[in-house]
C-alpha positions as CSV (number, residue, x, y, z in Angstrom):
1,M,-0.1,-0.1,-0.2
2,P,1.4,3.6,-1.0
3,D,2.5,5.8,1.9
4,V,-0.5,8.0,2.7
5,H,1.6,11.3,2.8
6,S,2.8,10.9,-0.8
7,L,-1.0,10.1,-1.6
8,V,-1.7,13.5,0.1
9,N,1.4,15.6,-1.4
10,D,0.0,14.0,-5.2
11,F,-3.4,15.4,-4.0
12,V,-2.7,18.4,-3.5
13,I,-0.3,19.0,-6.5
14,K,-3.6,17.8,-8.8
15,L,-5.7,20.6,-7.1
16,K,-2.8,23.5,-7.2
17,K,-3.2,22.7,-10.7
18,R,-6.6,22.2,-11.5
19,K,-6.3,18.5,-12.7
20,I,-9.6,17.0,-11.6
21,E,-12.6,19.2,-12.6
22,G,-16.1,18.9,-11.5
23,S,-17.4,19.3,-8.0
24,K,-18.8,15.3,-8.1
25,A,-15.1,14.0,-9.0
26,T,-13.4,16.2,-6.5
27,A,-15.3,15.0,-3.6
28,K,-15.2,11.5,-4.6
29,Q,-11.7,11.1,-4.8
30,T,-11.0,13.7,-1.5
31,V,-13.3,11.6,0.5
32,E,-11.2,8.4,-0.9
33,L,-8.4,10.1,0.1
34,L,-9.3,10.7,3.7
35,R,-10.6,6.9,3.8
36,S,-7.1,5.5,3.2
37,F,-6.0,8.0,5.5
38,I,-7.8,7.5,8.8
39,S,-6.9,3.9,7.7
40,Q,-3.5,4.0,8.6
41,Q,-3.6,6.4,11.1
42,R,-2.1,4.9,14.6
43,L,-4.3,6.3,17.3
44,P,-3.6,7.1,21.0
45,S,-5.2,4.9,23.4
46,S,-6.9,7.8,24.8
47,N,-8.8,10.4,23.3
48,Q,-8.6,8.7,20.3
49,A,-11.5,11.3,18.7
50,A,-9.4,14.5,19.3
51,A,-6.4,12.9,17.8
52,L,-8.5,11.6,14.9
53,I,-10.0,15.0,14.4
54,E,-6.8,16.7,14.5
55,A,-5.0,14.5,12.2
56,V,-7.8,15.2,9.5
57,R,-8.1,18.3,10.0
58,A,-4.4,19.1,9.3
59,V,-4.7,17.3,6.2
60,G,-7.9,18.9,5.5
61,E,-6.6,22.4,6.2
62,N,-4.0,21.4,2.6
63,L,-6.1,20.8,0.9
64,I,-8.2,23.0,1.0
65,A,-5.6,25.8,0.5
66,A,-4.2,23.6,-2.6
67,N,-7.8,24.8,-4.3
68,P,-9.8,27.4,-2.4
69,V,-12.7,27.7,-5.3
70,E,-13.4,24.4,-5.4
71,L,-15.1,24.1,-2.4
72,A,-16.3,20.5,-2.1
73,V,-12.8,19.4,-0.4
74,G,-13.8,21.9,2.7
75,N,-17.4,20.5,2.6
76,V,-15.5,16.7,2.5
77,V,-13.7,17.3,4.8
78,R,-16.0,18.8,7.2
79,R,-18.2,16.0,7.1
80,V,-15.8,14.0,7.8
81,L,-15.0,15.3,10.7
82,H,-19.4,15.6,11.4
83,I,-18.9,11.7,11.2
84,I,-16.0,11.7,13.4
85,R,-17.6,13.0,16.4
86,E,-21.4,11.9,15.6
87,E,-19.2,8.5,15.9
88,D,-17.3,9.3,18.8
89,L,-20.5,10.7,20.6
90,S,-22.7,7.9,19.4
91,L,-20.0,5.3,21.5
92,A,-19.5,7.5,24.4
93,T,-23.3,7.8,24.9
94,A,-23.9,3.8,24.4
95,A,-21.5,3.2,27.5
96,V,-22.6,6.0,29.3
97,G,-26.0,4.2,29.2
98,G,-25.0,1.0,29.8
99,I,-22.7,1.6,32.8
100,S,-25.5,3.6,34.4
101,L,-28.4,0.7,33.7
102,A,-25.6,-2.0,35.2
103,D,-25.8,0.9,38.3
104,E,-29.2,0.6,38.3
105,S,-29.6,-3.2,38.3
106,D,-27.5,-3.2,41.4
107,D,-30.1,-1.7,43.7
108,D,-32.3,-4.4,45.6
109,D,-35.5,-1.8,44.2
110,F,-35.3,-1.6,40.9
111,E,-37.3,0.2,38.1
112,Q,-37.0,-0.2,34.6
113,D,-37.0,3.3,33.0
114,D,-37.2,3.4,29.3
115,R,-35.6,6.2,29.4
116,P,-31.8,6.3,29.0
117,V,-29.5,8.3,31.3
118,L,-27.1,10.5,29.7
119,S,-24.2,12.1,31.4
120,A,-24.3,15.9,31.1
121,T,-21.0,15.3,29.1
122,A,-23.2,13.5,26.5
123,V,-25.3,16.1,26.0
124,A,-23.4,19.1,25.8
125,A,-21.3,17.0,22.5
126,A,-24.7,16.9,21.3
127,A,-25.5,20.6,21.6
128,R,-21.6,21.2,19.8
129,S,-21.9,18.7,16.9
130,S,-25.0,20.5,15.5
131,L,-25.6,24.4,14.0
132,R,-28.6,24.0,16.3
133,P,-29.5,23.3,19.9
134,P,-30.4,19.4,20.3
135,S,-34.3,18.4,20.3
136,L,-35.3,15.9,22.6
137,Q,-36.1,14.0,19.3
138,T,-32.3,14.0,18.4
139,L,-31.4,12.9,21.8
140,L,-34.0,10.2,21.8
141,E,-33.1,9.1,18.2
142,D,-29.4,8.9,19.4
143,A,-30.2,6.8,22.2
144,P,-28.7,3.4,22.4
145,H,-30.9,0.4,21.8
146,S,-29.2,-1.5,24.4
147,A,-31.9,0.3,26.7
148,A,-34.4,-1.1,26.7
149,A,-32.8,-4.2,27.8
150,P,-30.5,-3.9,30.7
151,H,-27.5,-5.3,31.2
152,P,-27.6,-8.3,33.8
153,S,-26.9,-7.2,37.2
154,S,-22.8,-7.9,38.7
155,S,-22.6,-9.5,41.9
156,G,-19.3,-8.1,42.9
157,G,-17.0,-4.4,42.5
158,D,-14.6,-6.7,40.6
159,S,-16.9,-7.3,37.6
160,E,-18.5,-4.0,37.8
161,G,-15.0,-2.7,36.7
162,K,-14.0,-5.2,34.6
163,S,-17.4,-4.3,33.1
164,K,-16.4,-0.6,32.7
165,S,-13.1,-1.7,31.4
166,A,-14.4,-3.6,28.5
167,D,-16.6,-1.1,27.8
168,K,-13.7,1.6,27.2
169,N,-11.9,-0.9,25.3
170,S,-14.8,-1.7,22.8
171,V,-15.3,1.9,22.4
172,T,-11.6,2.2,21.4
173,R,-11.9,-0.7,19.2
174,K,-15.0,0.2,17.6
175,L,-14.8,4.5,17.1
176,K,-11.8,3.7,13.9
177,H,-14.2,0.9,11.9
178,N,-17.5,2.5,12.5
179,V,-15.6,5.6,10.9
180,I,-14.7,4.1,8.1
181,E,-18.0,2.4,8.1
182,A,-19.4,5.9,7.5
183,V,-17.2,7.1,5.2
184,N,-18.0,4.8,3.2
185,E,-21.1,5.2,2.9
186,L,-20.7,9.1,2.2
187,V,-18.6,7.3,-0.7
188,Q,-21.5,5.8,-2.0
189,E,-23.8,9.0,-1.1
190,I,-21.4,10.9,-3.6
191,S,-21.4,8.1,-6.3
192,T,-25.2,8.0,-6.2
193,C,-26.1,11.5,-6.5
194,H,-26.9,11.8,-9.8
195,E,-28.9,8.8,-9.5
196,Q,-30.7,10.2,-6.3
197,I,-31.6,13.6,-8.2
198,A,-32.8,12.1,-11.1
199,E,-35.6,9.9,-9.8
200,Q,-37.2,12.6,-8.9
201,A,-37.5,14.2,-12.7
202,V,-40.8,13.3,-12.9
203,E,-42.1,15.2,-9.9
204,H,-40.8,18.4,-11.4
205,I,-41.0,18.0,-15.5
206,H,-44.8,17.5,-16.9
207,Q,-45.8,17.2,-20.7
208,N,-45.1,19.8,-23.3
209,E,-42.7,22.1,-21.1
210,V,-40.2,24.2,-22.3
211,I,-37.2,23.8,-20.2
212,L,-34.3,26.6,-19.8
213,T,-30.6,25.5,-19.3
214,L,-27.1,27.3,-19.3
215,G,-23.9,25.1,-20.3
216,S,-23.4,21.7,-19.4
217,S,-24.0,20.0,-16.2
218,R,-24.0,16.2,-15.5
219,T,-27.0,16.4,-12.9
220,V,-29.3,18.2,-15.4
221,M,-28.5,16.1,-17.7
222,E,-29.3,13.0,-16.2
223,F,-32.6,14.9,-14.9
224,L,-33.8,15.4,-18.6
225,F,-32.7,11.7,-19.4
226,A,-34.7,10.7,-16.5
227,A,-38.1,12.9,-17.6
228,K,-37.8,11.6,-21.3
229,E,-37.2,7.7,-19.8
230,K,-40.6,8.3,-18.2
231,K,-42.3,9.2,-21.3
232,R,-42.4,12.7,-20.8
233,T,-42.9,15.1,-24.2
234,F,-40.6,17.9,-23.5
235,R,-38.3,20.7,-25.6
236,V,-35.1,22.1,-23.7
237,F,-33.4,25.3,-24.7
238,V,-29.7,25.2,-24.3
239,A,-28.0,28.7,-23.9
240,E,-24.7,27.6,-24.9
241,G,-22.6,29.2,-22.0
242,A,-19.7,30.8,-23.5
243,P,-16.5,31.6,-23.5
244,R,-16.2,28.0,-23.7
245,Y,-19.3,26.8,-24.6
246,Q,-20.2,23.5,-23.1
247,G,-23.8,24.2,-23.7
248,H,-22.7,23.0,-27.7
249,A,-22.4,19.3,-26.0
250,L,-24.7,19.1,-23.6
251,A,-27.2,20.1,-26.5
252,K,-25.9,17.5,-28.8
253,E,-26.1,14.7,-25.7
254,L,-29.9,15.8,-25.5
255,A,-30.6,15.3,-29.3
256,A,-28.9,12.2,-29.0
257,R,-31.2,10.9,-26.6
258,G,-34.0,11.9,-28.6
259,L,-34.9,15.2,-26.9
260,Q,-36.2,17.7,-28.6
261,T,-32.9,20.7,-28.4
262,T,-32.9,24.2,-29.5
263,V,-29.3,26.5,-28.7
264,I,-29.1,29.7,-28.1
265,T,-27.1,32.3,-27.5
266,D,-26.3,33.7,-23.8
267,S,-27.4,36.9,-24.7
268,A,-30.8,35.5,-26.3
269,V,-32.3,34.3,-22.6
270,F,-34.0,37.5,-22.1
271,A,-35.8,37.4,-25.3
272,M,-36.3,33.6,-25.3
273,I,-37.2,33.0,-21.1
274,S,-41.4,34.5,-21.5
275,R,-41.9,30.9,-23.6
276,V,-39.9,29.0,-20.9
277,N,-42.0,27.1,-18.9
278,M,-39.1,26.2,-16.2
279,V,-35.3,26.8,-15.4
280,I,-33.1,24.1,-14.0
281,V,-29.6,24.7,-13.3
282,G,-26.4,22.9,-11.6
283,A,-24.6,24.6,-9.0
284,H,-20.9,24.6,-8.3
285,A,-21.6,25.4,-4.4
286,V,-24.9,26.1,-2.7
287,M,-24.2,28.2,1.0
288,A,-25.3,28.1,4.2
289,N,-27.8,31.2,3.0
290,G,-29.2,29.4,0.0
291,G,-27.0,31.3,-2.1
292,V,-25.4,29.9,-5.3
293,I,-22.2,29.7,-6.4
294,A,-22.9,28.7,-10.5
295,P,-21.0,28.8,-13.4
296,V,-20.9,32.3,-15.2
297,G,-23.8,33.5,-16.5
298,L,-26.3,32.1,-14.5
299,N,-27.0,35.2,-12.4
300,M,-28.5,37.1,-15.7
301,V,-30.8,33.9,-16.1
302,A,-31.7,34.3,-12.8
303,L,-33.0,37.5,-12.9
304,A,-34.9,36.9,-16.3
305,A,-36.5,33.8,-15.0
306,Q,-37.9,36.5,-11.7
307,R,-38.8,39.0,-14.3
308,H,-41.0,36.4,-16.0
309,A,-41.8,35.0,-13.0
310,V,-40.7,31.5,-14.3
311,P,-39.3,28.8,-11.6
312,F,-35.7,28.2,-10.9
313,V,-34.6,25.4,-10.0
314,V,-31.2,23.9,-8.9
315,L,-30.0,20.7,-8.8
316,A,-26.9,20.2,-6.2
317,G,-25.9,17.0,-4.5
318,V,-25.4,17.2,-0.8
319,H,-21.6,17.3,-0.9
320,K,-21.9,20.5,-2.3
321,L,-23.8,22.3,0.6
322,C,-21.6,24.4,1.9
323,P,-21.8,25.6,6.1
324,Q,-20.4,29.1,4.7
325,Y,-21.6,32.3,4.1
326,P,-20.5,34.3,1.3
327,H,-19.8,37.1,3.4
328,N,-17.4,34.9,5.4
329,P,-13.2,35.9,4.9
330,E,-12.6,32.1,4.2
331,V,-15.2,31.7,1.2
332,L,-13.0,32.6,-2.2
333,L,-16.3,32.6,-4.5
334,N,-14.5,33.1,-7.9
335,E,-11.3,32.7,-10.0
336,L,-10.3,34.1,-13.3
337,K,-10.3,31.4,-16.3
338,S,-7.4,32.6,-18.7
339,P,-8.3,35.1,-21.4
340,S,-7.0,32.9,-24.2
341,E,-10.3,31.7,-23.8
342,L,-11.7,35.0,-25.2
343,L,-8.8,36.2,-27.4
344,D,-6.0,34.3,-29.0
345,F,-2.4,35.5,-27.2
346,G,-1.5,36.5,-30.8
347,E,-3.7,39.2,-30.8
348,F,-2.6,40.9,-27.9
349,S,0.7,42.2,-29.8
350,D,-1.7,45.2,-31.4
351,C,-2.8,46.1,-28.0
352,L,0.9,46.4,-26.6
353,D,2.1,50.5,-26.1
354,F,5.4,50.5,-27.4
355,A,5.6,53.7,-27.6
356,S,5.8,54.4,-23.9
357,G,8.6,52.0,-23.5
358,S,6.9,49.9,-21.0
359,G,5.0,47.9,-23.4
360,S,2.3,47.4,-20.7
361,P,-0.8,46.3,-22.7
362,L,-3.6,48.9,-23.1
363,L,-6.5,45.8,-23.7
364,H,-7.1,43.8,-20.2
365,V,-9.2,40.6,-20.5
366,V,-11.7,39.3,-17.1
367,N,-12.9,35.9,-18.0
368,P,-14.4,35.1,-14.7
369,A,-15.5,31.6,-13.6
370,F,-18.4,32.1,-11.8
371,D,-21.7,33.8,-10.8
372,Y,-23.1,34.5,-7.6
373,V,-26.9,33.6,-7.1
374,P,-29.0,34.9,-4.4
375,P,-31.6,33.6,-2.5
376,N,-34.3,35.2,-3.4
377,L,-33.3,34.5,-7.0
378,V,-34.2,30.3,-6.5
379,S,-37.2,28.8,-6.1
380,L,-36.6,25.3,-5.1
381,F,-33.5,23.3,-4.7
382,I,-33.6,19.4,-5.9
383,T,-30.8,17.2,-3.6
384,D,-30.5,13.8,-2.5
385,T,-32.7,14.1,-0.1
386,G,-35.3,15.5,-1.8
387,G,-37.0,19.3,-2.6
388,H,-36.1,21.8,-0.4
389,N,-36.9,25.6,-0.1
390,P,-33.9,28.4,0.2
391,S,-34.7,29.1,3.4
392,Y,-34.8,25.8,4.5
393,M,-31.1,24.9,3.5
394,Y,-29.3,25.9,6.6
395,R,-31.8,23.9,8.8
396,L,-30.4,20.8,6.2
397,I,-26.9,21.8,6.4
398,A,-26.6,21.9,10.1
399,D,-27.6,17.7,9.6
400,Y,-24.2,17.8,7.9
401,Y,-21.5,19.5,9.6
402,S,-20.5,20.3,13.3
403,A,-20.2,24.1,14.3
404,D,-16.9,23.4,15.6
405,D,-16.0,22.5,11.7
406,V,-16.8,25.5,10.0
407,V,-13.4,26.7,9.4
408,V,-11.0,24.0,9.6
409,K,-7.9,25.4,10.8
410,R,-5.6,23.2,13.0
411,K,-5.6,24.4,16.8
412,S,-2.7,26.2,17.9
413,A,0.0,25.0,20.2
414,S,0.0,26.7,23.4
């Protein structure tokens, strides 16, 4: 098995050189790397969760710094950190509940109680593991199933001490195993996100509708294909997505699958939007306030849709949900692509000011990669877990991230 640190360094280089394109591919490779890192990590005999969190946080900080614009990297790192906290809390709660029930069984006047006994530490940890305070339902769901069947009473102090020691050793052995199992589920979730979203297509696309999209998105393509397979008949307008013109490739794919497709220029969106029943687009990231980081040009489409009261629907896998807000200083919302996508480098030679002797260009080219679409322009989000309003996104995000991990940074040594 290759050294995990070499794998991390190789992946950092790929991120820096932008060798990996697409949020899904980036997220999947990130979580697979973290799984390998966790499986090879040697943990101390005590405070295993804290040591594992600190190790993952250190790796995650390097990964995020390698490509700050690819927010899926940070999202996956935070998800893994949340998994570690949840598994540690689950094991600790089970251990506390089991010990409390064993103590109660020693009493002569034992009365069964369906409620598990949770320590103040476990309750506090549950509160810190979420962006919102824990509800009663959350605490009951986290309760160990063993609460319904009390442990047999021990006859002496020695056996009781051995039982507590065995519980502690069991927690030590189970933590890494449970974390890896949960990370495997995360890998599966990311791998099947397109299929999970596409299954909902028939609920949103109806007969003889006209759909508008911009550029190319694998999620959108699978969504439209799924509606076609359910015998829905509809037309798709594809804005070409200049300057990379990825909409051309999407239009060819749709036409090859038998969908009526029309390619339009980006500047024609306002002219065509009155004929459209729904706008369906992909996303680069979804922020905690419900705002969307999307391919450049989509803010214009969203404004056109709002002007003509056309629903603006965003498709995004759960791995694209980011617990940060656009105004956070850690969030880098955009990056500039190569000017060569707009003009050939040879054309710049005519625009240099040689008369002044400095050779500074008189022509500048700005080629941003992304737009920010505010939440008030979004009608609906469709994720792996179903459809959600923009105002609900912060609660959905709270189910997947811990407040302590919003900013991924190693703790400074005191």
